[in-house]
LOMI-971020 format. One record per residue (C-alpha): residue number from 1; residue in three letters; x, y, z. Coordinates in nm, 3 decimals, always signed. Layout:
<pts>
(NUM,'ALA',(X,Y,Z))
...
</pts>
This chain:
<pts>
(1,'MET',(+4.803,+17.483,+19.011))
(2,'GLN',(+5.096,+17.514,+18.780))
(3,'ASP',(+5.457,+17.479,+18.886))
(4,'SER',(+5.631,+17.815,+18.850))
(5,'SER',(+5.971,+17.652,+18.809))
(6,'ARG',(+5.880,+17.493,+18.475))
(7,'PRO',(+5.920,+17.701,+18.161))
(8,'VAL',(+5.610,+17.824,+18.000))
(9,'VAL',(+5.559,+17.692,+17.648))
(10,'THR',(+5.379,+17.931,+17.416))
(11,'GLY',(+5.299,+17.903,+17.043))
(12,'TYR',(+5.428,+17.628,+16.818))
(13,'PRO',(+5.753,+17.441,+16.855))
(14,'ALA',(+6.062,+17.568,+16.672))
(15,'HIS',(+6.103,+17.441,+16.316))
(16,'ASN',(+6.416,+17.230,+16.257))
(17,'GLY',(+6.563,+17.333,+16.584))
(18,'TYR',(+6.559,+17.708,+16.506))
(19,'PRO',(+6.392,+17.939,+16.753))
(20,'PRO',(+6.071,+18.098,+16.639))
(21,'PRO',(+6.107,+18.438,+16.483))
(22,'GLN',(+6.028,+18.737,+16.690))
(23,'GLN',(+5.722,+18.932,+16.603))
(24,'GLY',(+5.801,+19.201,+16.346))
(25,'ALA',(+6.148,+19.059,+16.265))
(26,'ALA',(+6.260,+18.972,+15.910))
(27,'TYR',(+6.250,+18.614,+15.785))
(28,'PRO',(+6.567,+18.464,+15.943))
(29,'TYR',(+6.610,+18.163,+15.717))
(30,'PRO',(+6.806,+18.171,+15.394))
(31,'ALA',(+6.586,+18.214,+15.085))
(32,'PRO',(+6.595,+17.930,+14.831))
(33,'PRO',(+6.813,+18.004,+14.524))
(34,'PRO',(+6.622,+18.125,+14.214))
(35,'GLN',(+6.555,+17.854,+13.961))
(36,'ALA',(+6.709,+17.913,+13.615))
(37,'VAL',(+6.467,+17.923,+13.323))
(38,'PRO',(+6.550,+17.650,+13.067))
(39,'TYR',(+6.704,+17.782,+12.744))
(40,'TYR',(+6.429,+17.640,+12.529))
(41,'ASN',(+6.172,+17.835,+12.728))
(42,'GLN',(+6.347,+18.165,+12.674))
(43,'GLN',(+6.174,+18.382,+12.411))
(44,'PRO',(+6.368,+18.617,+12.176))
(45,'TYR',(+6.331,+18.985,+12.218))
(46,'PRO',(+6.012,+19.078,+12.034))
(47,'TYR',(+6.138,+19.418,+11.920))
(48,'ARG',(+6.403,+19.264,+11.689))
(49,'ALA',(+6.152,+19.094,+11.459))
(50,'SER',(+5.929,+19.399,+11.470))
(51,'TYR',(+6.221,+19.626,+11.373))
(52,'SER',(+6.314,+19.401,+11.078))
(53,'ARG',(+5.959,+19.397,+10.945))
(54,'THR',(+5.932,+19.775,+10.980))
(55,'PHE',(+6.262,+19.827,+10.794))
(56,'ILE',(+6.159,+19.598,+10.506))
(57,'ARG',(+5.820,+19.769,+10.469))
(58,'THR',(+5.983,+20.112,+10.474))
(59,'PHE',(+6.244,+20.009,+10.214))
(60,'ILE',(+5.985,+19.859,+9.976))
(61,'THR',(+5.759,+20.162,+10.012))
(62,'THR',(+6.049,+20.398,+9.942))
(63,'MET',(+6.157,+20.208,+9.631))
(64,'ILE',(+5.802,+20.202,+9.494))
(65,'LEU',(+5.775,+20.576,+9.554))
(66,'VAL',(+6.109,+20.643,+9.381))
(67,'PHE',(+6.015,+20.438,+9.072))
(68,'PHE',(+5.677,+20.606,+9.059))
(69,'ILE',(+5.831,+20.953,+9.069))
(70,'LEU',(+6.085,+20.860,+8.799))
(71,'GLY',(+5.811,+20.718,+8.577))
(72,'VAL',(+5.594,+21.025,+8.613))
(73,'SER',(+5.891,+21.257,+8.551))
(74,'THR',(+5.990,+21.064,+8.237))
(75,'PHE',(+5.635,+21.074,+8.105))
(76,'ILE',(+5.606,+21.448,+8.166))
(77,'LEU',(+5.943,+21.503,+7.999))
(78,'TRP',(+5.831,+21.304,+7.695))
(79,'LEU',(+5.511,+21.509,+7.673))
(80,'VAL',(+5.710,+21.833,+7.685))
(81,'LEU',(+5.996,+21.744,+7.448))
(82,'ARG',(+5.824,+21.493,+7.218))
(83,'PRO',(+6.151,+21.324,+7.108))
(84,'ARG',(+6.160,+21.175,+6.759))
(85,'VAL',(+6.402,+20.927,+6.605))
(86,'PRO',(+6.657,+21.079,+6.361))
(87,'GLU',(+6.619,+20.991,+5.994))
(88,'PHE',(+6.899,+20.844,+5.780))
(89,'ARG',(+6.912,+20.776,+5.408))
(90,'VAL',(+7.182,+20.699,+5.152))
(91,'VAL',(+7.202,+20.980,+4.897))
(92,'SER',(+7.480,+20.842,+4.678))
(93,'LEU',(+7.719,+20.549,+4.657))
(94,'SER',(+8.004,+20.505,+4.414))
(95,'VAL',(+8.235,+20.209,+4.363))
(96,'SER',(+8.572,+20.206,+4.189))
(97,'ASN',(+8.835,+19.942,+4.112))
(98,'LEU',(+8.606,+19.659,+4.214))
(99,'SER',(+8.775,+19.327,+4.144))
(100,'THR',(+8.791,+18.978,+4.281))
(101,'GLY',(+9.093,+18.755,+4.307))
(102,'SER',(+9.156,+18.431,+4.129))
(103,'ASN',(+8.959,+18.120,+4.202))
(104,'SER',(+9.216,+18.012,+4.463))
(105,'SER',(+9.281,+18.344,+4.645))
(106,'SER',(+8.918,+18.433,+4.737))
(107,'SER',(+8.997,+18.802,+4.787))
(108,'LEU',(+8.823,+19.131,+4.712))
(109,'THR',(+8.954,+19.475,+4.617))
(110,'GLY',(+8.762,+19.800,+4.578))
(111,'THR',(+8.682,+20.150,+4.706))
(112,'TRP',(+8.336,+20.264,+4.815))
(113,'ASN',(+8.227,+20.622,+4.888))
(114,'VAL',(+7.888,+20.672,+5.053))
(115,'ASP',(+7.703,+21.000,+5.122))
(116,'ILE',(+7.450,+20.971,+5.405))
(117,'SER',(+7.187,+21.232,+5.481))
(118,'VAL',(+7.100,+21.267,+5.851))
(119,'ASN',(+6.788,+21.460,+5.950))
(120,'ASN',(+6.700,+21.573,+6.301))
(121,'PRO',(+6.322,+21.620,+6.304))
(122,'ASN',(+6.303,+21.736,+6.669))
(123,'LYS',(+6.184,+22.089,+6.739))
(124,'LYS',(+6.321,+22.105,+7.094))
(125,'LEU',(+6.620,+21.871,+7.091))
(126,'SER',(+6.964,+21.886,+6.933))
(127,'VAL',(+7.169,+21.570,+6.880))
(128,'VAL',(+7.540,+21.503,+6.925))
(129,'TYR',(+7.689,+21.192,+6.761))
(130,'ASP',(+8.020,+21.037,+6.857))
(131,'SER',(+8.194,+20.697,+6.849))
(132,'ALA',(+8.042,+20.646,+6.504))
(133,'ARG',(+8.146,+20.342,+6.300))
(134,'SER',(+8.017,+20.205,+5.973))
(135,'PHE',(+8.040,+19.856,+5.823))
(136,'LEU',(+8.003,+19.745,+5.461))
(137,'TYR',(+7.862,+19.405,+5.368))
(138,'TYR',(+7.780,+19.205,+5.062))
(139,'LYS',(+7.468,+19.020,+5.175))
(140,'SER',(+7.588,+18.892,+5.516))
(141,'GLY',(+7.958,+18.878,+5.419))
(142,'PHE',(+8.173,+19.145,+5.585))
(143,'ILE',(+8.387,+19.357,+5.349))
(144,'SER',(+8.522,+19.667,+5.527))
(145,'GLU',(+8.489,+19.900,+5.825))
(146,'THR',(+8.545,+20.274,+5.871))
(147,'ARG',(+8.508,+20.541,+6.139))
(148,'ILE',(+8.306,+20.860,+6.106))
(149,'PRO',(+8.412,+21.186,+6.281))
(150,'PRO',(+8.179,+21.316,+6.557))
(151,'PHE',(+7.919,+21.569,+6.448))
(152,'LYS',(+7.637,+21.775,+6.599))
(153,'GLN',(+7.294,+21.857,+6.467))
(154,'ALA',(+7.084,+22.152,+6.572))
(155,'LYS',(+6.707,+22.139,+6.598))
(156,'GLN',(+6.537,+22.045,+6.269))
(157,'ASN',(+6.875,+22.031,+6.099))
(158,'GLN',(+6.987,+21.817,+5.804))
(159,'THR',(+7.350,+21.709,+5.770))
(160,'THR',(+7.536,+21.501,+5.510))
(161,'ILE',(+7.819,+21.278,+5.626))
(162,'ASP',(+8.068,+21.073,+5.424))
(163,'ALA',(+8.176,+20.716,+5.478))
(164,'SER',(+8.467,+20.577,+5.276))
(165,'PHE',(+8.548,+20.206,+5.264))
(166,'SER',(+8.851,+20.037,+5.118))
(167,'ALA',(+8.952,+19.676,+5.061))
(168,'VAL',(+9.282,+19.564,+4.913))
(169,'ASN',(+9.305,+19.193,+4.852))
(170,'THR',(+9.084,+19.143,+5.157))
(171,'TYR',(+8.997,+18.785,+5.229))
(172,'VAL',(+8.626,+18.701,+5.197))
(173,'ASP',(+8.434,+18.378,+5.186))
(174,'ARG',(+8.444,+18.191,+4.860))
(175,'SER',(+8.066,+18.215,+4.834))
(176,'VAL',(+8.093,+18.597,+4.844))
(177,'VAL',(+8.339,+18.600,+4.552))
(178,'ASN',(+8.119,+18.369,+4.347))
(179,'ASP',(+7.804,+18.575,+4.411))
(180,'ILE',(+7.976,+18.906,+4.331))
(181,'ASN',(+8.109,+18.765,+4.005))
(182,'GLY',(+7.760,+18.646,+3.919))
(183,'ASP',(+7.612,+18.991,+3.993))
(184,'ARG',(+7.883,+19.166,+3.791))
(185,'ALA',(+7.790,+18.956,+3.491))
(186,'ARG',(+7.436,+19.093,+3.523))
(187,'GLY',(+7.562,+19.453,+3.564))
(188,'ILE',(+7.441,+19.522,+3.923))
(189,'VAL',(+7.602,+19.442,+4.257))
(190,'THR',(+7.401,+19.505,+4.576))
(191,'PHE',(+7.562,+19.601,+4.907))
(192,'ASN',(+7.442,+19.660,+5.265))
(193,'MET',(+7.572,+19.912,+5.516))
(194,'LEU',(+7.542,+19.927,+5.896))
(195,'LEU',(+7.613,+20.242,+6.094))
(196,'GLU',(+7.643,+20.258,+6.473))
(197,'ALA',(+7.685,+20.576,+6.678))
(198,'ARG',(+7.630,+20.702,+7.030))
(199,'ALA',(+7.373,+20.981,+7.025))
(200,'GLN',(+7.304,+21.228,+7.303))
(201,'PHE',(+6.990,+21.441,+7.290))
(202,'ARG',(+7.015,+21.788,+7.441))
(203,'SER',(+6.770,+22.061,+7.528))
(204,'GLY',(+6.954,+22.382,+7.609))
(205,'GLY',(+7.201,+22.300,+7.886))
(206,'TRP',(+7.014,+21.987,+7.987))
(207,'ARG',(+7.147,+21.654,+7.857))
(208,'LEU',(+6.944,+21.339,+7.828))
(209,'ARG',(+7.091,+20.993,+7.863))
(210,'SER',(+7.305,+20.878,+7.568))
(211,'ARG',(+7.159,+20.613,+7.340))
(212,'TRP',(+7.318,+20.388,+7.079))
(213,'VAL',(+7.177,+20.439,+6.731))
(214,'ARG',(+7.185,+20.149,+6.485))
(215,'VAL',(+7.121,+20.237,+6.121))
(216,'LEU',(+7.075,+19.963,+5.861))
(217,'CYS',(+7.082,+20.059,+5.492))
(218,'GLU',(+6.998,+19.762,+5.271))
(219,'ASP',(+6.972,+19.686,+4.900))
(220,'LEU',(+7.221,+19.949,+4.784))
(221,'ALA',(+7.227,+19.845,+4.419))
(222,'VAL',(+7.531,+19.965,+4.224))
(223,'GLY',(+7.515,+19.961,+3.845))
(224,'LEU',(+7.856,+19.867,+3.704))
(225,'SER',(+7.992,+20.003,+3.376))
(226,'SER',(+7.996,+19.770,+3.076))
(227,'ASN',(+8.373,+19.809,+3.020))
(228,'ASN',(+8.444,+19.581,+3.316))
(229,'SER',(+8.647,+19.851,+3.496))
(230,'GLY',(+8.480,+19.785,+3.829))
(231,'THR',(+8.328,+20.134,+3.843))
(232,'GLY',(+7.966,+20.207,+3.921))
(233,'LYS',(+7.711,+20.423,+4.100))
(234,'LEU',(+7.393,+20.381,+4.305))
(235,'THR',(+7.085,+20.314,+4.093))
(236,'GLY',(+6.720,+20.388,+4.166))
(237,'GLY',(+6.764,+20.706,+4.372))
(238,'THR',(+6.814,+20.746,+4.744))
(239,'ARG',(+6.759,+20.465,+4.993))
(240,'GLU',(+6.582,+20.505,+5.325))
(241,'CYS',(+6.752,+20.338,+5.618))
(242,'ARG',(+6.602,+20.168,+5.922))
(243,'VAL',(+6.691,+20.331,+6.254))
(244,'ARG',(+6.681,+20.168,+6.595))
(245,'LEU',(+6.761,+20.317,+6.936))
</pts>
């Protein structure tokens, strides 16, 4: 028979001196602090890399599409307009007062007048030329430079332009003087001419991109008079020139 004066012990003993929790009550002990995740275990946000890859793919795709559209448009435009390179040729060339200095001065004097025929063979494009310059050479030796006024050509139009060069006691290499004197003794001196101009092709009110035209006219043989006056004209008819865009 149990002693009623002694306390009745029920359940398990209290943990660490704390009384046992009542049934249905919240956990009375403080929760352990959360453990921090080490920095090296932290993973970057996955959406950043995905966004970068998406942007790069979109950019590359857009650029490819733009270049494709431009290429197709250019090809269609070429099929419609059929652009052709203008044609240049030297119609006439005259020289007057051609003389070289003494053996010690190495200079050259003379006047050159050149008529150049320019033909626009395009049926649907007109051409506007500006910033035109022309250079005169003997072989590869520079002699003189001149500017040519701007001009416009309609469709299938032919225009003649003039280029005038002048040299007064202009210094040239000694080899140029010697070669010119040798050619004068044989009665023919050959010159070369380079023409550069900015050309813009137009179709109605629509303007294509400007292009630089380089025209090279070579082997312009001038027959000099026998009286040693330094006067002569182009021999052998007109000369076709090479044109590059």
